[in-house]
mmCIF file of the N, C-alpha and C atoms, coordinates in Angstrom:
data_MODEL
# 
_entry.id   MODEL 
# 
loop_
_atom_site.group_PDB 
_atom_site.id 
_atom_site.type_symbol 
_atom_site.label_atom_id 
_atom_site.label_alt_id 
_atom_site.label_comp_id 
_atom_site.label_asym_id 
_atom_site.label_entity_id 
_atom_site.label_seq_id 
_atom_site.pdbx_PDB_ins_code 
_atom_site.Cartn_x 
_atom_site.Cartn_y 
_atom_site.Cartn_z 
_atom_site.occupancy 
_atom_site.B_iso_or_equiv 
_atom_site.pdbx_formal_charge 
_atom_site.auth_seq_id 
_atom_site.auth_comp_id 
_atom_site.auth_asym_id 
_atom_site.auth_atom_id 
_atom_site.pdbx_PDB_model_num 
ATOM 1  N N  . MET A 1 1  ? -15.783 100.130 196.984 1.00 0.00 ? 1  MET A N  1 
ATOM 2  C CA . MET A 1 1  ? -15.934 101.176 197.101 1.00 0.00 ? 1  MET A CA 1 
ATOM 3  C C  . MET A 1 1  ? -17.108 101.306 197.106 1.00 0.00 ? 1  MET A C  1 
ATOM 4  N N  . THR A 1 2  ? -17.476 101.876 198.351 1.00 0.00 ? 2  THR A N  1 
ATOM 5  C CA . THR A 1 2  ? -19.778 101.763 199.259 1.00 0.00 ? 2  THR A CA 1 
ATOM 6  C C  . THR A 1 2  ? -19.785 102.918 198.662 1.00 0.00 ? 2  THR A C  1 
ATOM 7  N N  . ILE A 1 3  ? -21.168 102.884 198.118 1.00 0.00 ? 3  ILE A N  1 
ATOM 8  C CA . ILE A 1 3  ? -21.899 103.891 197.719 1.00 0.00 ? 3  ILE A CA 1 
ATOM 9  C C  . ILE A 1 3  ? -21.873 104.797 198.740 1.00 0.00 ? 3  ILE A C  1 
ATOM 10 N N  . LEU A 1 4  ? -21.280 105.322 200.024 1.00 0.00 ? 4  LEU A N  1 
ATOM 11 C CA . LEU A 1 4  ? -21.327 106.062 201.095 1.00 0.00 ? 4  LEU A CA 1 
ATOM 12 C C  . LEU A 1 4  ? -19.776 107.447 200.419 1.00 0.00 ? 4  LEU A C  1 
ATOM 13 N N  . GLN A 1 5  ? -18.807 105.862 200.208 1.00 0.00 ? 5  GLN A N  1 
ATOM 14 C CA . GLN A 1 5  ? -17.834 106.479 200.451 1.00 0.00 ? 5  GLN A CA 1 
ATOM 15 C C  . GLN A 1 5  ? -17.421 107.015 198.776 1.00 0.00 ? 5  GLN A C  1 
ATOM 16 N N  . GLY A 1 6  ? -18.843 106.436 197.808 1.00 0.00 ? 6  GLY A N  1 
ATOM 17 C CA . GLY A 1 6  ? -18.864 107.328 196.557 1.00 0.00 ? 6  GLY A CA 1 
ATOM 18 C C  . GLY A 1 6  ? -18.784 108.926 196.840 1.00 0.00 ? 6  GLY A C  1 
ATOM 19 N N  . LEU A 1 7  ? -20.230 108.787 197.645 1.00 0.00 ? 7  LEU A N  1 
ATOM 20 C CA . LEU A 1 7  ? -21.276 110.222 197.667 1.00 0.00 ? 7  LEU A CA 1 
ATOM 21 C C  . LEU A 1 7  ? -19.606 110.993 198.995 1.00 0.00 ? 7  LEU A C  1 
ATOM 22 N N  . ALA A 1 8  ? -19.325 110.068 199.896 1.00 0.00 ? 8  ALA A N  1 
ATOM 23 C CA . ALA A 1 8  ? -18.130 111.819 200.330 1.00 0.00 ? 8  ALA A CA 1 
ATOM 24 C C  . ALA A 1 8  ? -17.380 112.083 199.788 1.00 0.00 ? 8  ALA A C  1 
ATOM 25 N N  . ILE A 1 9  ? -16.390 111.000 198.632 1.00 0.00 ? 9  ILE A N  1 
ATOM 26 C CA . ILE A 1 9  ? -15.793 111.621 197.152 1.00 0.00 ? 9  ILE A CA 1 
ATOM 27 C C  . ILE A 1 9  ? -16.618 113.029 196.177 1.00 0.00 ? 9  ILE A C  1 
ATOM 28 N N  . LEU A 1 10 ? -17.981 112.270 195.943 1.00 0.00 ? 10 LEU A N  1 
ATOM 29 C CA . LEU A 1 10 ? -18.289 113.680 194.716 1.00 0.00 ? 10 LEU A CA 1 
ATOM 30 C C  . LEU A 1 10 ? -18.875 114.897 196.146 1.00 0.00 ? 10 LEU A C  1 
ATOM 31 N N  . SER A 1 11 ? -18.783 114.284 197.148 1.00 0.00 ? 11 SER A N  1 
ATOM 32 C CA . SER A 1 11 ? -19.441 115.637 197.931 1.00 0.00 ? 11 SER A CA 1 
ATOM 33 C C  . SER A 1 11 ? -17.896 116.553 198.575 1.00 0.00 ? 11 SER A C  1 
ATOM 34 N N  . GLY A 1 12 ? -16.625 115.896 198.366 1.00 0.00 ? 12 GLY A N  1 
ATOM 35 C CA . GLY A 1 12 ? -15.585 115.945 197.857 1.00 0.00 ? 12 GLY A CA 1 
ATOM 36 C C  . GLY A 1 12 ? -14.741 117.023 197.182 1.00 0.00 ? 12 GLY A C  1 
ATOM 37 N N  . VAL A 1 13 ? -14.994 116.449 195.524 1.00 0.00 ? 13 VAL A N  1 
ATOM 38 C CA . VAL A 1 13 ? -15.129 117.163 194.911 1.00 0.00 ? 13 VAL A CA 1 
ATOM 39 C C  . VAL A 1 13 ? -15.584 118.092 194.283 1.00 0.00 ? 13 VAL A C  1 
ATOM 40 N N  . ALA A 1 14 ? -17.240 118.041 194.959 1.00 0.00 ? 14 ALA A N  1 
ATOM 41 C CA . ALA A 1 14 ? -17.948 119.425 194.168 1.00 0.00 ? 14 ALA A CA 1 
ATOM 42 C C  . ALA A 1 14 ? -17.337 120.405 195.054 1.00 0.00 ? 14 ALA A C  1 
ATOM 43 N N  . ILE A 1 15 ? -17.380 120.349 196.834 1.00 0.00 ? 15 ILE A N  1 
ATOM 44 C CA . ILE A 1 15 ? -16.895 121.603 197.617 1.00 0.00 ? 15 ILE A CA 1 
ATOM 45 C C  . ILE A 1 15 ? -15.060 122.211 196.858 1.00 0.00 ? 15 ILE A C  1 
ATOM 46 N N  . SER A 1 16 ? -14.650 120.307 196.348 1.00 0.00 ? 16 SER A N  1 
ATOM 47 C CA . SER A 1 16 ? -13.199 121.272 196.047 1.00 0.00 ? 16 SER A CA 1 
ATOM 48 C C  . SER A 1 16 ? -13.546 122.079 195.145 1.00 0.00 ? 16 SER A C  1 
ATOM 49 N N  . ALA A 1 17 ? -14.163 121.923 193.857 1.00 0.00 ? 17 ALA A N  1 
ATOM 50 C CA . ALA A 1 17 ? -14.151 123.042 192.302 1.00 0.00 ? 17 ALA A CA 1 
ATOM 51 C C  . ALA A 1 17 ? -15.120 123.976 193.160 1.00 0.00 ? 17 ALA A C  1 
ATOM 52 N N  . TYR A 1 18 ? -16.143 124.507 194.062 1.00 0.00 ? 18 TYR A N  1 
ATOM 53 C CA . TYR A 1 18 ? -16.486 125.369 194.583 1.00 0.00 ? 18 TYR A CA 1 
ATOM 54 C C  . TYR A 1 18 ? -16.001 126.341 194.718 1.00 0.00 ? 18 TYR A C  1 
ATOM 55 N N  . LEU A 1 19 ? -15.167 125.667 195.794 1.00 0.00 ? 19 LEU A N  1 
ATOM 56 C CA . LEU A 1 19 ? -14.425 126.965 196.408 1.00 0.00 ? 19 LEU A CA 1 
ATOM 57 C C  . LEU A 1 19 ? -13.736 126.850 195.818 1.00 0.00 ? 19 LEU A C  1 
ATOM 58 N N  . LEU A 1 20 ? -12.553 126.620 194.292 1.00 0.00 ? 20 LEU A N  1 
ATOM 59 C CA . LEU A 1 20 ? -11.040 126.966 193.638 1.00 0.00 ? 20 LEU A CA 1 
ATOM 60 C C  . LEU A 1 20 ? -12.055 128.032 192.771 1.00 0.00 ? 20 LEU A C  1 
ATOM 61 N N  . TYR A 1 21 ? -13.219 127.590 193.164 1.00 0.00 ? 21 TYR A N  1 
ATOM 62 C CA . TYR A 1 21 ? -14.825 129.207 191.591 1.00 0.00 ? 21 TYR A CA 1 
ATOM 63 C C  . TYR A 1 21 ? -14.154 130.514 192.468 1.00 0.00 ? 21 TYR A C  1 
ATOM 64 N N  . ALA A 1 22 ? -14.909 129.814 194.127 1.00 0.00 ? 22 ALA A N  1 
ATOM 65 C CA . ALA A 1 22 ? -14.789 131.328 194.600 1.00 0.00 ? 22 ALA A CA 1 
ATOM 66 C C  . ALA A 1 22 ? -14.199 131.593 195.060 1.00 0.00 ? 22 ALA A C  1 
ATOM 67 N N  . LEU A 1 23 ? -12.333 131.191 195.705 1.00 0.00 ? 23 LEU A N  1 
ATOM 68 C CA . LEU A 1 23 ? -11.288 131.721 194.829 1.00 0.00 ? 23 LEU A CA 1 
ATOM 69 C C  . LEU A 1 23 ? -10.869 132.438 193.381 1.00 0.00 ? 23 LEU A C  1 
ATOM 70 N N  . PHE A 1 24 ? -11.005 132.500 192.659 1.00 0.00 ? 24 PHE A N  1 
ATOM 71 C CA . PHE A 1 24 ? -10.868 132.556 191.119 1.00 0.00 ? 24 PHE A CA 1 
ATOM 72 C C  . PHE A 1 24 ? -11.746 133.189 190.693 1.00 0.00 ? 24 PHE A C  1 
ATOM 73 N N  . ARG A 1 25 ? -12.886 133.036 191.292 1.00 0.00 ? 25 ARG A N  1 
ATOM 74 C CA . ARG A 1 25 ? -13.640 134.383 190.630 1.00 0.00 ? 25 ARG A CA 1 
ATOM 75 C C  . ARG A 1 25 ? -14.573 135.380 192.239 1.00 0.00 ? 25 ARG A C  1 
ATOM 76 N N  . PRO A 1 26 ? -13.600 136.033 192.805 1.00 0.00 ? 26 PRO A N  1 
ATOM 77 C CA . PRO A 1 26 ? -13.564 136.588 194.262 1.00 0.00 ? 26 PRO A CA 1 
ATOM 78 C C  . PRO A 1 26 ? -14.329 137.818 193.597 1.00 0.00 ? 26 PRO A C  1 
ATOM 79 N N  . GLU A 1 27 ? -15.610 138.653 192.252 1.00 0.00 ? 27 GLU A N  1 
ATOM 80 C CA . GLU A 1 27 ? -15.884 139.613 192.044 1.00 0.00 ? 27 GLU A CA 1 
ATOM 81 C C  . GLU A 1 27 ? -17.735 139.517 192.072 1.00 0.00 ? 27 GLU A C  1 
ATOM 82 N N  . GLN A 1 28 ? -16.889 138.127 192.266 1.00 0.00 ? 28 GLN A N  1 
ATOM 83 C CA . GLN A 1 28 ? -19.068 137.132 192.263 1.00 0.00 ? 28 GLN A CA 1 
ATOM 84 C C  . GLN A 1 28 ? -19.901 137.377 193.649 1.00 0.00 ? 28 GLN A C  1 
ATOM 85 N N  . PHE A 1 29 ? -18.458 137.973 194.880 1.00 0.00 ? 29 PHE A N  1 
ATOM 86 C CA . PHE A 1 29 ? -19.600 137.866 195.694 1.00 0.00 ? 29 PHE A CA 1 
ATOM 87 C C  . PHE A 1 29 ? -19.498 139.570 196.019 1.00 0.00 ? 29 PHE A C  1 
# 
């Protein structure tokens, strides 16, 4: 795994977690 691949995976996980949080906590918007 290269550094770029690691960053891409971390970014994808972070975005996915944020989207899930946003879906389950719509009152925050």
